[in-house]
Backbone bond lengths (Angstrom), bond angles and torsions (degrees), N, CA, C in turn:
res aa  C-N    CA-C-N  psi(-1)  N-CA   C-N-CA  omega(-1)  CA-C   N-CA-C  phi
1 X - - - 1.428 - - 1.442 111.95 -
2 X 1.300 112.67 141.51 1.444 123.78 -178.50 1.554 109.91 -108.34
3 X 1.408 121.16 136.82 1.433 121.89 179.21 1.548 106.75 -102.39
4 X 1.231 118.82 127.85 1.502 120.43 171.32 1.622 107.98 -114.24
5 X 1.240 118.81 138.52 1.347 124.10 177.93 1.527 114.45 -105.15
6 X 1.336 114.45 121.34 1.518 115.99 -179.13 1.534 107.43 -113.75
7 X 1.230 112.98 134.31 1.545 120.00 178.31 1.520 110.62 -127.06
8 X 1.288 114.60 114.75 1.425 120.21 176.26 1.468 112.44 -77.24
9 X 1.344 116.83 134.71 1.495 133.41 -175.53 1.452 110.95 -137.58
10 X 1.298 116.27 152.47 1.514 119.60 171.06 1.473 112.52 -103.08
11 X 1.360 121.48 0.70 1.387 118.90 178.15 1.565 109.01 -149.09
12 X 1.356 113.84 98.78 1.467 119.68 -169.97 1.548 112.33 -61.67
13 X 1.309 121.52 -45.58 1.385 122.81 179.60 1.483 110.58 -61.24
14 X 1.155 126.52 -35.72 1.441 132.55 -178.41 1.506 106.23 -73.36
15 X 1.381 121.21 -45.29 1.544 122.53 174.92 1.360 112.73 -63.33
16 X 1.410 121.21 -43.93 1.462 124.05 179.21 1.616 107.88 -51.22
17 X 1.391 108.80 -52.72 1.450 116.14 -177.15 1.526 113.57 -60.29
18 X 1.173 114.96 -38.83 1.576 119.04 -177.09 1.524 109.08 -74.19
19 X 1.283 117.65 -49.43 1.573 121.26 -176.90 1.546 106.84 -63.63
20 X 1.389 115.58 -48.39 1.513 115.40 -171.56 1.593 105.85 -68.28
21 X 1.324 115.25 -37.69 1.573 114.60 -178.16 1.505 114.32 -73.49
22 X 1.408 116.92 -42.14 1.416 125.27 177.26 1.461 115.96 -62.12
23 X 1.311 116.42 -39.70 1.553 119.04 -166.74 1.552 109.21 -129.12
24 X 1.261 118.34 9.11 1.583 121.66 178.40 1.413 110.70 57.28
25 X 1.250 116.36 39.47 1.496 121.32 175.78 1.622 110.13 -83.80
26 X 1.281 120.99 162.83 1.444 122.35 174.48 1.571 108.80 -127.24
27 X 1.332 113.04 155.78 1.406 118.50 -177.96 1.542 108.18 -76.80
28 X 1.287 121.57 132.63 1.394 129.76 174.35 1.522 109.09 -99.14
29 X 1.365 117.06 -120.35 1.591 118.24 174.73 1.460 109.73 -77.82
30 X 1.279 109.81 158.26 1.415 123.00 169.68 1.538 112.08 -112.66
31 X 1.244 118.19 148.35 1.435 126.96 -177.94 1.490 115.24 -120.47
32 X 1.242 109.76 70.09 1.674 112.97 -172.06 1.436 103.33 61.74
33 X 1.297 110.89 -152.68 1.478 120.75 -174.07 1.615 116.20 -89.46
34 X 1.311 109.52 2.89 1.410 115.06 -174.65 1.498 123.52 -122.18
35 X 1.349 110.86 15.27 1.390 122.50 178.26 1.528 119.70 -162.81
36 X 1.238 117.75 144.95 1.476 119.35 170.21 1.515 111.66 -149.56
37 X 1.328 109.45 147.11 1.527 119.01 175.39 1.457 112.46 -94.45
38 X 1.293 119.40 130.09 1.442 126.68 178.76 1.540 109.10 -110.29
39 X 1.281 120.31 129.72 1.507 128.27 -175.53 1.506 108.63 -115.31
40 X 1.312 114.15 158.38 1.506 121.52 176.06 1.596 107.15 121.87
41 X 1.221 126.71 -12.11 1.398 127.44 169.13 1.340 112.16 -92.62
42 X 1.417 122.11 -173.46 1.371 124.77 175.69 1.470 117.59 -74.13
43 X 1.384 112.52 -21.74 1.475 122.90 177.79 1.450 101.26 -130.77
44 X 1.400 110.02 150.56 1.604 117.33 171.50 1.523 105.85 -65.61
45 X 1.323 115.62 145.02 1.411 123.55 174.36 1.566 105.66 -113.13
46 X 1.352 116.87 130.64 1.522 120.45 -178.92 1.576 106.99 -114.34
47 X 1.310 118.74 120.09 1.384 123.66 173.90 1.488 109.08 -96.54
48 X 1.372 108.06 115.90 1.502 116.29 -178.99 1.532 118.98 -111.19
49 X 1.189 121.94 119.98 1.441 126.27 177.26 1.532 113.63 -55.12
50 X 1.178 122.91 115.59 1.392 125.32 172.95 1.539 113.78 -139.58
51 X 1.289 117.87 119.13 1.440 128.78 -166.62 1.623 106.86 -57.42
52 X 1.383 117.76 130.73 1.402 120.18 168.12 1.578 111.84 -55.67
53 X 1.367 112.50 131.85 1.455 115.61 175.96 1.721 108.33 97.73
54 X 1.286 107.21 -13.21 1.558 109.10 173.53 1.478 117.38 -69.83
55 X 1.277 127.30 152.49 1.399 128.30 175.40 1.413 111.11 -84.71
56 X 1.213 121.29 128.83 1.558 126.17 -178.01 1.515 111.56 -75.23
57 X 1.327 122.06 -26.96 1.434 123.01 -176.03 1.540 109.73 -158.82
58 X 1.391 113.69 154.28 1.533 115.98 178.76 1.469 109.71 -72.35
59 X 1.266 122.67 -7.19 1.452 127.78 -177.36 1.542 115.71 -90.01
60 X 1.402 118.57 -1.25 1.457 125.58 -178.50 1.428 110.41 -137.70
61 X 1.201 115.81 153.63 1.571 122.39 172.95 1.483 105.23 -101.34
62 X 1.325 125.29 -6.38 1.340 123.39 173.26 1.486 119.82 -59.24
63 X 1.330 120.82 148.33 1.486 123.21 -171.16 1.579 99.64 -117.26
64 X 1.283 110.81 150.59 1.536 122.63 177.05 1.496 105.74 -69.24
65 X 1.343 117.35 134.12 1.486 119.53 171.86 1.577 105.57 -135.35
66 X 1.231 113.87 149.34 1.429 118.50 -175.84 1.534 111.05 -115.37
67 X 1.383 117.78 13.60 1.438 122.87 160.48 1.456 110.14 -80.19
68 X 1.204 118.02 164.57 1.518 122.31 -178.32 1.589 109.35 -49.23
69 X 1.302 113.48 123.29 1.470 123.13 177.18 1.403 112.04 -136.48
70 X 1.370 118.90 162.57 1.497 122.22 -178.48 1.420 105.67 -114.97
71 X 1.352 112.74 146.53 1.464 120.37 179.93 1.554 99.51 -142.26
72 X 1.258 119.75 151.10 1.506 122.12 173.80 1.555 111.95 -76.22
73 X 1.386 114.70 -11.10 1.519 117.82 179.52 1.529 101.45 -109.93
74 X 1.384 112.80 139.01 1.432 120.99 176.46 1.501 109.79 -151.90
75 X 1.170 118.67 166.75 1.502 127.11 175.51 1.418 118.69 -98.21
76 X 1.322 121.88 131.30 1.490 124.50 179.75 1.516 103.06 -112.72
77 X 1.301 120.64 125.36 1.339 126.51 -178.73 1.637 104.20 -108.20
78 X 1.424 110.24 117.50 1.529 114.44 -175.46 1.485 104.12 -90.14
79 X 1.329 113.67 128.08 1.569 115.20 -174.39 1.643 103.56 -128.13
80 X 1.247 115.32 158.81 1.467 127.17 176.96 1.521 106.47 -71.59
81 X 1.256 131.44 -31.44 1.464 130.81 -173.21 1.631 102.00 -147.25
82 X 1.356 112.44 113.18 1.438 112.65 -171.59 1.598 108.13 -79.91
83 X 1.300 120.10 -26.79 1.487 126.37 -176.29 1.615 101.09 -70.46
84 X 1.306 126.31 -50.22 1.427 122.28 -174.93 1.628 107.38 -69.67
85 X 1.279 119.92 -42.22 1.434 127.12 176.44 1.508 108.31 -53.38
86 X 1.367 114.87 -41.79 1.499 117.55 -175.68 1.582 109.91 -65.48
87 X 1.333 113.95 -49.56 1.380 122.97 -179.56 1.560 110.90 -55.71
88 X 1.405 120.51 -40.14 1.298 127.55 -176.78 1.542 108.86 -69.89
89 X 1.406 115.61 -44.59 1.496 119.57 175.31 1.533 114.30 -59.11
90 X 1.305 116.80 -44.15 1.358 125.53 -174.81 1.605 108.53 -65.56
91 X 1.391 110.19 -46.96 1.503 113.60 178.19 1.576 114.60 -61.15
92 X 1.502 115.18 -26.73 1.450 124.10 179.75 1.486 110.33 -78.23
93 X 1.465 121.84 -10.03 1.264 121.40 -178.57 1.648 115.16 116.94
94 X 1.321 117.63 1.60 1.378 119.91 178.15 1.585 113.68 -72.64
95 X 1.295 121.54 155.88 1.442 124.78 -179.99 1.530 104.46 -112.10
96 X 1.327 115.96 128.96 1.394 126.04 -179.75 1.502 106.42 -82.22
97 X 1.331 120.26 120.77 1.460 124.76 179.55 1.480 115.50 -106.68
98 X 1.371 117.33 -25.91 1.383 122.01 174.95 1.445 108.18 -148.12
99 X 1.398 122.15 121.80 1.475 123.00 -176.08 1.501 109.50 -62.98
100 X 1.354 114.36 165.19 1.448 120.15 178.38 1.470 111.51 -54.84
101 X 1.395 112.94 133.53 1.521 124.52 169.38 1.456 104.54 -119.67
102 X 1.443 112.08 147.27 1.322 116.68 174.91 1.534 111.56 -123.61
103 X 1.328 115.36 139.45 1.420 128.17 -174.97 1.443 112.69 -123.41
104 X 1.244 121.50 -179.13 1.530 121.69 173.12 1.447 115.46 -62.88
105 X 1.345 116.71 -30.63 1.570 118.26 -179.57 1.361 113.34 -85.18
106 X 1.415 120.41 -32.51 1.483 123.70 179.34 1.535 110.89 170.48
107 X 1.344 111.77 -163.82 1.377 117.58 -177.94 1.521 111.04 -115.49
108 X 1.383 117.77 153.18 1.438 117.84 -173.73 1.551 106.16 -148.54
109 X 1.376 117.07 144.61 1.427 126.07 176.54 1.518 105.94 -130.85
110 X 1.384 122.74 137.39 1.324 126.05 -179.66 1.487 106.61 -108.44
111 X 1.375 113.00 133.35 1.384 123.15 -178.37 1.628 117.34 -132.79
112 X 1.356 118.85 179.89 1.386 120.43 159.91 1.495 111.43 -135.77
113 X 1.257 117.30 154.88 1.463 123.69 -175.15 1.602 101.16 -88.90
114 X 1.358 120.60 171.14 1.440 122.69 179.74 1.408 112.20 -66.27
115 X 1.349 125.62 -4.16 1.457 126.29 -167.88 1.690 100.86 -115.73
116 X 1.333 120.25 7.47 1.489 123.70 166.15 1.496 105.24 93.83
117 X 1.327 125.08 1.67 1.520 123.15 -178.79 1.550 106.91 -85.07
118 X 1.328 116.93 126.89 1.385 124.87 170.39 1.500 115.62 -70.78
119 X 1.354 113.22 139.99 1.472 121.16 173.32 1.577 108.71 -145.58
120 X 1.344 109.82 167.69 1.406 123.43 -179.51 1.458 116.47 -123.17
121 X 1.269 123.35 134.60 1.448 124.67 168.43 1.507 110.77 -93.70
122 X 1.205 121.02 125.44 1.527 118.21 179.20 1.518 112.18 -123.94
123 X 1.247 118.07 137.90 1.465 122.51 170.57 1.548 108.80 -126.23
124 X 1.390 111.06 110.14 1.427 111.28 176.32 1.337 124.57 -78.05
125 X 1.279 119.67 141.34 1.507 127.79 -173.86 1.490 105.53 -115.51
126 X 1.356 109.42 155.60 1.504 117.54 -178.97 1.532 111.41 49.97
127 X 1.343 111.64 -120.64 1.479 119.67 -177.39 1.465 110.34 -97.04
128 X 1.304 121.52 19.29 1.515 128.30 179.72 1.498 109.66 53.95
129 X 1.274 116.31 -137.85 1.569 121.91 -178.90 1.577 113.19 -57.66
130 X 1.392 111.56 -19.44 1.593 109.41 178.20 1.444 106.73 -73.55
131 X 1.285 126.76 -15.27 1.412 123.33 169.05 1.511 123.03 -55.60
132 X 1.429 108.47 -26.83 1.474 116.75 178.66 1.478 112.29 -127.78
133 X 1.372 115.90 10.69 1.574 117.17 176.92 1.489 104.49 -75.92
134 X 1.446 104.21 147.78 1.418 117.43 176.89 1.543 109.79 -120.05
135 X 1.354 126.22 145.60 1.419 130.04 171.42 1.418 116.01 87.31
């Protein structure tokens, strides 16, 4: 199975600039004026232009919004140095929502991209999640 990551945005040029600057990704294929593939992560990331206020599905009346919103699904970017990755993401336009916290398994910072999508930066320490895994 292959995992593809799709991120809805309302401004493709701004999204390319943010994601390439924040995470050192590069542009792969382009899909007309409404989509682009970003490479350099463990899975390809596809930025897809979707208008604010549009409906994502026929099964919901919710509308897309690019102000800060919450979703039970988010992306975690595993980085070798959370502090330098944090500064890079902020410089690219991310908003810091919770400063770096360190736990037995590693360090984490919570942020939002310029399109309101939350994400985390993770730096594993020791054995990473195996430090707290059970069973």
